[in-house]
C-alpha positions as CSV (number, residue, x, y, z in Angstrom):
1,M,115.4,92.8,118.5
2,A,112.1,91.4,117.4
3,A,111.6,88.0,115.8
4,E,110.3,89.7,112.6
5,Y,113.6,91.3,111.7
6,E,117.3,91.5,112.2
7,V,119.0,94.9,112.5
8,L,121.9,95.1,110.0
9,K,123.1,98.6,110.5
10,I,122.1,102.0,112.2
11,D,123.6,105.3,110.9
12,E,123.2,108.6,112.6
13,L,122.5,111.3,110.0
14,S,121.4,115.0,109.9
15,R,119.7,117.3,107.5
16,A,118.6,120.9,107.3
17,R,115.1,121.6,108.4
18,D,112.8,123.7,106.2
19,S,112.2,126.0,109.2
20,G,116.0,126.3,109.9
21,G,118.2,124.3,112.1
22,I,119.4,120.8,111.9
23,Q,117.3,117.6,112.3
24,K,119.0,114.4,113.5
25,Y,117.7,111.1,112.4
26,Y,118.7,107.4,112.4
27,R,118.7,105.2,109.3
28,H,118.1,101.6,110.2
29,Q,118.8,98.8,107.7
30,I,116.9,95.6,108.6
31,R,116.5,92.1,107.2
32,T,113.0,90.5,107.6
33,T,112.4,86.8,108.3
34,A,111.6,86.4,104.6
35,G,114.9,87.9,103.6
36,T,113.8,91.3,102.5
37,V,116.3,94.0,103.2
38,L,114.9,97.5,103.8
39,T,115.8,100.8,105.3
40,A,113.8,103.1,107.6
41,D,114.6,106.7,108.7
42,I,113.5,107.4,112.2
43,A,113.7,111.0,113.7
44,E,115.7,111.5,116.8
45,E,112.6,112.4,118.9
46,H,111.2,108.9,118.1
47,F,114.5,107.1,118.7
48,T,113.4,105.1,121.8
49,E,113.5,101.4,122.2
50,D,109.8,101.0,122.3
51,V,108.9,103.3,119.4
52,V,111.7,102.0,117.1
53,A,110.7,98.4,117.8
54,K,107.0,99.1,116.9
55,I,108.0,100.9,113.7
56,L,110.5,98.3,112.5
57,T,108.1,95.4,113.3
58,A,105.3,97.0,111.4
59,L,107.6,97.6,108.4
60,A,108.9,94.1,108.5
61,I,105.5,92.5,108.6
62,K,104.2,94.7,105.8
63,A,107.2,94.0,103.6
64,D,106.9,90.2,104.1
65,K,103.2,90.3,103.3
66,I,104.0,92.2,100.0
67,K,106.7,89.7,99.2
68,A,104.4,86.7,99.8
69,R,101.8,87.9,97.2
């Protein structure tokens, strides 16, 4: 977990692809250091520790900057 956010919950979900078949994804709910709670959907192919950390850190920083305005 990064210092910019705290993971509150991760749900594994699936949906139908436009091209057919099923796509798995993970819905992360996080709380930023400024207290903003947000969700992010991350596809199964991107569900690795490094990639998820980068995505969630960027979202947390962006959300806190918006809140600080």
